[in-house]
KEKE-598497 format. One record per residue (C-alpha): residue number from 1; chain; x, y, z. Coordinates in steps of 0.05 Angstrom, whole numbers, plus 5000, padded with zeros to 4 digits. Each point is the difference from the previous one (the first is absolute). Example, Ala and Ser with C-alpha at 12.3 -4.5 7.8 and 13.67 -1.06 7.14 Angstrom:
<recs>
+------+------+------+------+------+
: domi : tilo :   px :   py :   pz :
+------+------+------+------+------+
:    1 :    A : 5246 : 4910 : 5156 :
:    2 :    A : 5027 : 5069 : 4987 :
+------+------+------+------+------+
</recs>
This chain:
<recs>
+------+------+------+------+------+
: domi : tilo :   px :   py :   pz :
+------+------+------+------+------+
:    1 :    A : 5088 : 2792 : 1246 :
:    2 :    A : 5004 : 5018 : 4927 :
:    3 :    A : 4995 : 4951 : 4943 :
:    4 :    A : 5076 : 4995 : 4999 :
:    5 :    A : 5001 : 4981 : 5073 :
:    6 :    A : 4995 : 4932 : 5034 :
:    7 :    A : 4924 : 4996 : 4995 :
:    8 :    A : 5005 : 5009 : 4925 :
:    9 :    A : 5055 : 4948 : 4996 :
:   10 :    A : 4964 : 4947 : 5041 :
:   11 :    A : 4935 : 5013 : 4962 :
:   12 :    A : 5033 : 4970 : 4938 :
:   13 :    A : 5009 : 4931 : 5031 :
:   14 :    A : 4952 : 4995 : 5058 :
:   15 :    A : 5020 : 4997 : 5073 :
:   16 :    A : 5005 : 4924 : 5002 :
:   17 :    A : 5058 : 4999 : 4950 :
:   18 :    A : 5038 : 5050 : 5045 :
:   19 :    A : 4988 : 4955 : 5060 :
:   20 :    A : 5022 : 4937 : 4964 :
:   21 :    A : 5062 : 5032 : 4971 :
:   22 :    A : 5020 : 5027 : 5069 :
:   23 :    A : 4989 : 4936 : 5039 :
:   24 :    A : 5034 : 4958 : 4946 :
:   25 :    A : 5065 : 5037 : 5012 :
:   26 :    A : 5000 : 4987 : 5075 :
:   27 :    A : 5031 : 4929 : 4996 :
:   28 :    A : 5064 : 5030 : 4971 :
:   29 :    A : 5001 : 5053 : 5054 :
:   30 :    A : 4991 : 4946 : 5053 :
:   31 :    A : 5048 : 4948 : 4972 :
:   32 :    A : 5067 : 5033 : 5016 :
:   33 :    A : 4985 : 5021 : 5071 :
:   34 :    A : 4962 : 4936 : 5012 :
:   35 :    A : 5060 : 4959 : 4978 :
:   36 :    A : 5048 : 5044 : 5041 :
:   37 :    A : 4958 : 4993 : 5063 :
:   38 :    A : 4987 : 4925 : 4992 :
:   39 :    A : 5073 : 4982 : 4988 :
:   40 :    A : 5026 : 5047 : 5054 :
:   41 :    A : 4955 : 4970 : 5053 :
:   42 :    A : 5013 : 4927 : 4980 :
:   43 :    A : 5075 : 5004 : 4989 :
:   44 :    A : 5018 : 5057 : 5048 :
:   45 :    A : 5044 : 5030 : 4946 :
:   46 :    A : 4989 : 5066 : 4965 :
:   47 :    A : 5054 : 4982 : 4950 :
:   48 :    A : 4961 : 4938 : 4978 :
:   49 :    A : 4935 : 5039 : 5002 :
:   50 :    A : 5029 : 5055 : 4957 :
:   51 :    A : 5028 : 4950 : 4950 :
:   52 :    A : 4933 : 4964 : 4993 :
:   53 :    A : 4960 : 5064 : 4993 :
:   54 :    A : 5053 : 5026 : 4953 :
:   55 :    A : 4997 : 4937 : 4958 :
:   56 :    A : 4926 : 5011 : 4991 :
:   57 :    A : 5011 : 5072 : 4980 :
:   58 :    A : 5058 : 4987 : 4953 :
:   59 :    A : 4963 : 4945 : 4962 :
:   60 :    A : 4938 : 5044 : 4996 :
:   61 :    A : 5045 : 5053 : 4969 :
:   62 :    A : 5024 : 4949 : 4950 :
:   63 :    A : 4933 : 4968 : 4985 :
:   64 :    A : 4957 : 5063 : 4996 :
:   65 :    A : 5032 : 5031 : 4938 :
:   66 :    A : 4998 : 4932 : 4965 :
:   67 :    A : 4927 : 4991 : 5016 :
:   68 :    A : 4989 : 5073 : 4983 :
:   69 :    A : 5030 : 4989 : 4931 :
:   70 :    A : 4953 : 4940 : 4991 :
:   71 :    A : 4940 : 5043 : 5017 :
:   72 :    A : 5023 : 5052 : 4949 :
:   73 :    A : 5001 : 4946 : 4947 :
:   74 :    A : 4943 : 4953 : 5021 :
:   75 :    A : 4953 : 5042 : 5042 :
:   76 :    A : 4992 : 5001 : 5076 :
:   77 :    A : 4947 : 4949 : 5015 :
:   78 :    A : 5035 : 4934 : 4984 :
:   79 :    A : 5066 : 5021 : 5030 :
:   80 :    A : 4968 : 5026 : 5064 :
:   81 :    A : 4962 : 4935 : 5010 :
:   82 :    A : 5065 : 4961 : 5000 :
:   83 :    A : 5034 : 5050 : 5046 :
:   84 :    A : 4944 : 5001 : 5051 :
:   85 :    A : 4997 : 4924 : 5005 :
:   86 :    A : 5076 : 4993 : 5003 :
:   87 :    A : 5010 : 5056 : 5050 :
:   88 :    A : 4947 : 4973 : 5047 :
:   89 :    A : 5031 : 4931 : 4998 :
:   90 :    A : 5069 : 5029 : 5014 :
:   91 :    A : 4977 : 5039 : 5062 :
:   92 :    A : 4968 : 4937 : 5028 :
:   93 :    A : 5065 : 4964 : 4986 :
:   94 :    A : 5040 : 5051 : 5041 :
:   95 :    A : 4955 : 4987 : 5060 :
:   96 :    A : 5007 : 4925 : 4990 :
:   97 :    A : 5076 : 5002 : 5003 :
:   98 :    A : 4998 : 5035 : 5067 :
:   99 :    A : 4943 : 4956 : 5027 :
:  100 :    A : 5042 : 4938 : 4986 :
:  101 :    A : 5064 : 5034 : 5026 :
:  102 :    A : 5036 : 4994 : 4934 :
:  103 :    A : 5070 : 5031 : 4992 :
:  104 :    A : 4996 : 5076 : 4993 :
:  105 :    A : 5032 : 4996 : 4931 :
:  106 :    A : 4942 : 4958 : 4975 :
:  107 :    A : 4953 : 5054 : 5024 :
:  108 :    A : 5041 : 5049 : 4960 :
:  109 :    A : 4994 : 4958 : 4937 :
:  110 :    A : 4924 : 4993 : 5007 :
:  111 :    A : 4994 : 5075 : 5015 :
:  112 :    A : 5039 : 5014 : 4936 :
:  113 :    A : 4952 : 4958 : 4960 :
:  114 :    A : 4941 : 5034 : 5032 :
:  115 :    A : 5029 : 5068 : 4985 :
:  116 :    A : 5013 : 4982 : 4928 :
:  117 :    A : 4926 : 4984 : 4989 :
:  118 :    A : 4968 : 5056 : 5041 :
:  119 :    A : 4966 : 5051 : 4954 :
:  120 :    A : 5013 : 5075 : 5002 :
:  121 :    A : 4926 : 5018 : 5000 :
:  122 :    A : 5012 : 5074 : 5011 :
:  123 :    A : 5043 : 5007 : 4939 :
:  124 :    A : 4951 : 4962 : 4955 :
:  125 :    A : 4944 : 5044 : 5027 :
:  126 :    A : 5041 : 5061 : 4979 :
:  127 :    A : 5004 : 4972 : 4930 :
:  128 :    A : 4924 : 4993 : 4996 :
:  129 :    A : 4983 : 5073 : 5016 :
:  130 :    A : 5020 : 5033 : 4934 :
:  131 :    A : 4958 : 4952 : 4957 :
:  132 :    A : 4942 : 5004 : 5051 :
:  133 :    A : 5001 : 5076 : 4996 :
:  134 :    A : 5006 : 4998 : 4924 :
:  135 :    A : 4943 : 4950 : 4991 :
:  136 :    A : 4953 : 5048 : 5036 :
:  137 :    A : 5024 : 5062 : 4963 :
:  138 :    A : 5016 : 5031 : 5067 :
:  139 :    A : 5044 : 5060 : 5015 :
:  140 :    A : 5073 : 4981 : 4988 :
:  141 :    A : 5021 : 5035 : 5064 :
:  142 :    A : 4970 : 4940 : 5037 :
:  143 :    A : 5063 : 4962 : 4983 :
:  144 :    A : 5039 : 5043 : 5048 :
:  145 :    A : 4945 : 4991 : 5053 :
:  146 :    A : 5003 : 4924 : 4988 :
:  147 :    A : 5075 : 4997 : 5011 :
:  148 :    A : 4994 : 5040 : 5063 :
:  149 :    A : 4946 : 4954 : 5025 :
:  150 :    A : 5040 : 4937 : 4982 :
:  151 :    A : 5061 : 5028 : 5037 :
:  152 :    A : 4957 : 5014 : 5061 :
:  153 :    A : 4966 : 4932 : 4994 :
:  154 :    A : 5068 : 4965 : 4998 :
:  155 :    A : 5020 : 5037 : 5062 :
:  156 :    A : 4933 : 4985 : 5033 :
:  157 :    A : 5012 : 4926 : 4985 :
:  158 :    A : 5065 : 5006 : 5040 :
:  159 :    A : 4959 : 5029 : 5057 :
:  160 :    A : 4944 : 4949 : 4999 :
:  161 :    A : 5046 : 4942 : 4982 :
:  162 :    A : 5046 : 5006 : 5061 :
:  163 :    A : 4940 : 5015 : 5044 :
:  164 :    A : 4969 : 4934 : 4977 :
:  165 :    A : 5066 : 4965 : 5012 :
:  166 :    A : 5001 : 5028 : 5071 :
:  167 :    A : 4927 : 4984 : 5013 :
:  168 :    A : 5003 : 4928 : 4974 :
:  169 :    A : 5066 : 4987 : 5036 :
:  170 :    A : 4973 : 5027 : 5066 :
:  171 :    A : 4935 : 4961 : 4995 :
:  172 :    A : 5023 : 4933 : 4970 :
:  173 :    A : 5076 : 4998 : 4998 :
:  174 :    A : 5054 : 5021 : 4951 :
:  175 :    A : 4980 : 4945 : 4950 :
:  176 :    A : 4931 : 5032 : 4988 :
:  177 :    A : 5018 : 5062 : 4960 :
:  178 :    A : 5029 : 4962 : 4940 :
:  179 :    A : 4940 : 4953 : 4998 :
:  180 :    A : 4953 : 5060 : 5001 :
:  181 :    A : 5041 : 5031 : 4944 :
:  182 :    A : 4992 : 4937 : 4959 :
:  183 :    A : 4925 : 5000 : 5010 :
:  184 :    A : 4993 : 5073 : 4980 :
:  185 :    A : 5041 : 4988 : 4937 :
:  186 :    A : 4957 : 4941 : 4980 :
:  187 :    A : 4935 : 5038 : 5009 :
:  188 :    A : 5014 : 5072 : 4981 :
:  189 :    A : 5059 : 4988 : 4954 :
:  190 :    A : 4959 : 4954 : 4956 :
:  191 :    A : 4943 : 5051 : 4998 :
:  192 :    A : 5049 : 5054 : 4978 :
:  193 :    A : 5027 : 4953 : 4946 :
:  194 :    A : 4930 : 4987 : 4972 :
:  195 :    A : 4974 : 5072 : 5005 :
:  196 :    A : 4975 : 5028 : 4933 :
:  197 :    A : 5051 : 5057 : 5004 :
:  198 :    A : 5055 : 4949 : 4985 :
:  199 :    A : 4973 : 4992 : 4930 :
:  200 :    A : 5010 : 5075 : 4987 :
:  201 :    A : 5075 : 4991 : 5003 :
:  202 :    A : 5012 : 4975 : 4930 :
:  203 :    A : 5060 : 4955 : 4988 :
:  204 :    A : 5057 : 5040 : 4970 :
:  205 :    A : 5012 : 4995 : 4925 :
:  206 :    A : 5048 : 4948 : 4974 :
:  207 :    A : 5071 : 5026 : 5005 :
:  208 :    A : 4987 : 5049 : 5056 :
:  209 :    A : 5039 : 4956 : 5048 :
:  210 :    A : 5062 : 5024 : 4963 :
:  211 :    A : 4986 : 5073 : 5019 :
:  212 :    A : 5050 : 5016 : 5055 :
:  213 :    A : 4975 : 5015 : 5070 :
:  214 :    A : 5068 : 5022 : 5027 :
:  215 :    A : 5028 : 5069 : 4991 :
:  216 :    A : 5043 : 5045 : 5043 :
:  217 :    A : 4937 : 5032 : 5030 :
:  218 :    A : 4967 : 4933 : 5014 :
:  219 :    A : 5064 : 4975 : 5034 :
:  220 :    A : 4996 : 5060 : 5047 :
:  221 :    A : 4928 : 4982 : 5018 :
:  222 :    A : 5020 : 4927 : 5010 :
:  223 :    A : 5055 : 5021 : 5049 :
:  224 :    A : 4951 : 5048 : 5035 :
:  225 :    A : 4952 : 4943 : 5013 :
:  226 :    A : 5057 : 4955 : 5022 :
:  227 :    A : 5017 : 5051 : 5054 :
:  228 :    A : 4927 : 5003 : 5023 :
:  229 :    A : 5004 : 4924 : 5007 :
:  230 :    A : 5063 : 5009 : 5043 :
:  231 :    A : 4960 : 5046 : 5044 :
:  232 :    A : 4942 : 4951 : 5008 :
:  233 :    A : 5044 : 4940 : 5013 :
:  234 :    A : 5044 : 5034 : 5052 :
:  235 :    A : 4942 : 5032 : 5037 :
:  236 :    A : 4962 : 4934 : 5002 :
:  237 :    A : 5060 : 4965 : 5029 :
:  238 :    A : 5015 : 5055 : 5051 :
:  239 :    A : 4927 : 5005 : 5021 :
:  240 :    A : 4994 : 4924 : 5008 :
:  241 :    A : 5062 : 4999 : 5044 :
:  242 :    A : 4976 : 5058 : 5044 :
:  243 :    A : 4930 : 4972 : 5010 :
:  244 :    A : 5027 : 4930 : 5016 :
:  245 :    A : 5051 : 5028 : 5049 :
:  246 :    A : 4943 : 5037 : 5035 :
:  247 :    A : 4960 : 4935 : 5006 :
:  248 :    A : 4950 : 5017 : 4945 :
:  249 :    A : 5025 : 4961 : 4940 :
:  250 :    A : 4930 : 4991 : 4973 :
:  251 :    A : 4991 : 5076 : 4994 :
:  252 :    A : 5056 : 5008 : 4948 :
:  253 :    A : 4950 : 5003 : 4944 :
:  254 :    A : 4958 : 5052 : 5035 :
:  255 :    A : 5061 : 5045 : 5011 :
:  256 :    A : 5023 : 4993 : 4928 :
:  257 :    A : 4930 : 5019 : 4977 :
:  258 :    A : 5010 : 5068 : 5032 :
:  259 :    A : 5049 : 5016 : 4945 :
:  260 :    A : 4944 : 4999 : 4950 :
:  261 :    A : 4951 : 5045 : 5037 :
:  262 :    A : 5034 : 5065 : 4980 :
:  263 :    A : 5020 : 4970 : 4934 :
:  264 :    A : 4929 : 4984 : 4979 :
:  265 :    A : 4976 : 5069 : 5021 :
:  266 :    A : 5054 : 5035 : 4960 :
:  267 :    A : 4989 : 4955 : 4940 :
:  268 :    A : 4926 : 5015 : 4997 :
:  269 :    A : 5012 : 5074 : 5008 :
:  270 :    A : 5048 : 4998 : 4941 :
:  271 :    A : 4944 : 4975 : 4956 :
:  272 :    A : 4962 : 5066 : 5011 :
:  273 :    A : 5055 : 5040 : 4965 :
:  274 :    A : 4974 : 5017 : 4931 :
:  275 :    A : 5057 : 5037 : 4964 :
:  276 :    A : 5053 : 4961 : 4962 :
:  277 :    A : 5058 : 4989 : 5048 :
:  278 :    A : 5075 : 5004 : 4990 :
:  279 :    A : 5012 : 4928 : 5023 :
:  280 :    A : 5075 : 5008 : 5006 :
:  281 :    A : 4990 : 5058 : 5048 :
:  282 :    A : 4949 : 4960 : 5039 :
:  283 :    A : 5048 : 4941 : 5006 :
:  284 :    A : 5053 : 5046 : 5029 :
:  285 :    A : 4950 : 5031 : 5049 :
:  286 :    A : 4974 : 4934 : 5026 :
:  287 :    A : 5070 : 4969 : 5003 :
:  288 :    A : 5022 : 5059 : 5043 :
:  289 :    A : 4940 : 4991 : 5045 :
:  290 :    A : 5015 : 4925 : 5008 :
:  291 :    A : 5072 : 5014 : 5020 :
:  292 :    A : 4982 : 5053 : 5051 :
:  293 :    A : 4944 : 4959 : 5030 :
:  294 :    A : 5043 : 4937 : 5005 :
:  295 :    A : 5053 : 5034 : 5043 :
:  296 :    A : 4962 : 4993 : 5066 :
:  297 :    A : 4998 : 4924 : 4993 :
:  298 :    A : 5072 : 4997 : 5026 :
:  299 :    A : 4977 : 5032 : 5065 :
:  300 :    A : 4939 : 4956 : 5012 :
:  301 :    A : 5006 : 4959 : 5064 :
:  302 :    A : 4929 : 4977 : 5015 :
:  303 :    A : 4936 : 4977 : 4967 :
:  304 :    A : 4962 : 5066 : 5010 :
:  305 :    A : 5056 : 5039 : 4966 :
:  306 :    A : 5003 : 4949 : 4945 :
:  307 :    A : 4925 : 5005 : 4988 :
:  308 :    A : 5002 : 5075 : 4992 :
:  309 :    A : 5061 : 4999 : 4955 :
:  310 :    A : 4969 : 4948 : 4953 :
:  311 :    A : 4937 : 5041 : 4991 :
:  312 :    A : 5039 : 5063 : 4984 :
:  313 :    A : 5049 : 4966 : 4952 :
:  314 :    A : 4942 : 4970 : 4961 :
:  315 :    A : 4978 : 5068 : 4974 :
:  316 :    A : 5058 : 5001 : 4951 :
:  317 :    A : 4997 : 4928 : 4975 :
:  318 :    A : 4937 : 4994 : 4957 :
:  319 :    A : 5012 : 5066 : 4963 :
:  320 :    A : 5071 : 4977 : 4984 :
:  321 :    A : 4975 : 4933 : 4973 :
:  322 :    A : 4942 : 5031 : 4962 :
:  323 :    A : 5049 : 5046 : 4966 :
:  324 :    A : 5046 : 4943 : 4978 :
:  325 :    A : 4943 : 4957 : 4974 :
:  326 :    A : 4967 : 5058 : 4964 :
:  327 :    A : 5065 : 5018 : 4965 :
:  328 :    A : 5009 : 4926 : 4983 :
:  329 :    A : 4931 : 4999 : 4967 :
:  330 :    A : 5014 : 5064 : 4962 :
:  331 :    A : 5065 : 4978 : 4969 :
:  332 :    A : 4981 : 4928 : 4983 :
:  333 :    A : 4969 : 4975 : 4935 :
:  334 :    A : 4928 : 4978 : 5011 :
:  335 :    A : 5016 : 4929 : 4976 :
:  336 :    A : 5051 : 4990 : 5055 :
:  337 :    A : 4964 : 5034 : 5058 :
:  338 :    A : 4987 : 4938 : 5043 :
:  339 :    A : 5073 : 4980 : 4991 :
:  340 :    A : 5024 : 5069 : 5022 :
:  341 :    A : 4953 : 5005 : 5060 :
:  342 :    A : 5019 : 4931 : 5025 :
:  343 :    A : 5074 : 5016 : 4990 :
:  344 :    A : 4991 : 5060 : 5046 :
:  345 :    A : 4962 : 4958 : 5051 :
:  346 :    A : 5054 : 4947 : 4994 :
:  347 :    A : 5052 : 5052 : 5016 :
:  348 :    A : 4963 : 5014 : 5065 :
:  349 :    A : 5002 : 4926 : 5016 :
:  350 :    A : 5074 : 4995 : 4986 :
:  351 :    A : 5011 : 5060 : 5045 :
:  352 :    A : 4958 : 4969 : 5054 :
:  353 :    A : 5041 : 4936 : 4996 :
:  354 :    A : 5067 : 5036 : 5006 :
:  355 :    A : 4973 : 5047 : 5054 :
:  356 :    A : 4970 : 4944 : 5042 :
:  357 :    A : 5061 : 4956 : 4990 :
:  358 :    A : 5052 : 5053 : 5019 :
:  359 :    A : 4957 : 5026 : 5057 :
:  360 :    A : 4989 : 4930 : 5026 :
:  361 :    A : 5074 : 4987 : 5006 :
:  362 :    A : 5012 : 5067 : 5033 :
:  363 :    A : 4942 : 4991 : 5048 :
:  364 :    A : 5026 : 4933 : 5024 :
:  365 :    A : 5067 : 5033 : 5014 :
:  366 :    A : 4984 : 5071 : 5021 :
:  367 :    A : 4925 : 5009 : 5013 :
:  368 :    A : 4943 : 5038 : 4967 :
:  369 :    A : 5036 : 5066 : 4990 :
:  370 :    A : 5047 : 4966 : 4951 :
:  371 :    A : 4940 : 4981 : 4957 :
:  372 :    A : 4977 : 5073 : 4999 :
:  373 :    A : 5070 : 5020 : 4977 :
:  374 :    A : 4985 : 4960 : 4937 :
:  375 :    A : 4936 : 5041 : 4992 :
:  376 :    A : 5038 : 5066 : 5006 :
:  377 :    A : 5052 : 4976 : 4950 :
:  378 :    A : 4945 : 4983 : 4950 :
:  379 :    A : 4966 : 5068 : 5006 :
:  380 :    A : 5068 : 5035 : 4995 :
:  381 :    A : 5015 : 4965 : 4934 :
:  382 :    A : 4929 : 5014 : 4975 :
:  383 :    A : 5011 : 5074 : 5013 :
:  384 :    A : 5066 : 4999 : 4963 :
:  385 :    A : 4969 : 4963 : 4941 :
:  386 :    A : 4943 : 5050 : 4995 :
:  387 :    A : 5050 : 5058 : 4998 :
:  388 :    A : 5044 : 4967 : 4948 :
:  389 :    A : 4944 : 4976 : 4954 :
:  390 :    A : 4955 : 5061 : 5002 :
:  391 :    A : 5020 : 5025 : 4930 :
:  392 :    A : 4997 : 4930 : 4970 :
:  393 :    A : 4930 : 4987 : 5026 :
:  394 :    A : 4975 : 5069 : 4979 :
:  395 :    A : 5023 : 4988 : 4929 :
:  396 :    A : 4968 : 4931 : 4999 :
:  397 :    A : 4934 : 5029 : 5023 :
:  398 :    A : 5004 : 5054 : 4946 :
:  399 :    A : 5013 : 4948 : 4945 :
:  400 :    A : 4941 : 4958 : 5024 :
:  401 :    A : 4954 : 5060 : 4997 :
:  402 :    A : 5018 : 5010 : 4926 :
:  403 :    A : 4982 : 4929 : 4980 :
+------+------+------+------+------+
</recs>
């Protein structure tokens, strides 16, 4: 590939950094499904499972922007060290509450604490790329390549993460995935925190914390990511119910991983596009694709049909997310970038919590198809949002280009 392709990008950091930054984000990708599966199998309630997984996601959505703001002001290394240690302890605590058969609400409290501490590695890796590229005097177009890679890497983590959940659950039991996630966070998360690239992200100047992150355009992007979270939460819940009903509860993670196969492929392909895109138009295109491709979920009645539909739907997801995060980076002041990226990631977590919680209640009452109705509702609203906000986002991109 050319010097503005992935080989040129990875040549700036070395391959080991790419490996560390990818594996370090897996614990977050494993934590929600791992909690959902563990609580569902030990309490026999998808409502309780959805609440516990949702508590983790909500508190991650609350904690991530706060920690992100701290990294903007104090640098990444110290804050990440605290998050990795706290997040690992919290995941072990979730397993302990189920091992000792504690009340489900106590599991929810511990899951909330774990979620608050868990770091958003993918978003902090995004923040590092612009200074990495600048420090090497590399082609500025690599920033677009970097964001496409990070979007694909996030999606790949939600392929590998659920696969690991399924594999560890099948081999050792439903308690194992969260313990494995804690171990990965301690080893690779701490390496990411101490990597020399962290020092390239200079603390923001005094007073930059008063620069506003929120604008009308950023609010649209926040809602867009909330709706993606709805999609993830409802699909995870519906998939978990269908696999358990078929007698293969341990394979829930493997099925959910199928959603990311097409998503990763599409995300990596997006990084090969060289011309400056109209991001508002892209958002509308990918929102339309998500809506169309989510319609067949309502007709799925078996695991084979579910597998095929998840792969196909995935092709629209990473491009949609890459577009929202790229726009968020473009319209945000450099001194507030970690805050903005973690706000968008937090929106995904909030959406996951509401999607999983609503779908869990509907699944207990009406079955898996009710969960997928939540998915279709989310993609329908995402399409309407992309239509309504197209002009606003286009103007925001134009203003950012003039700065």
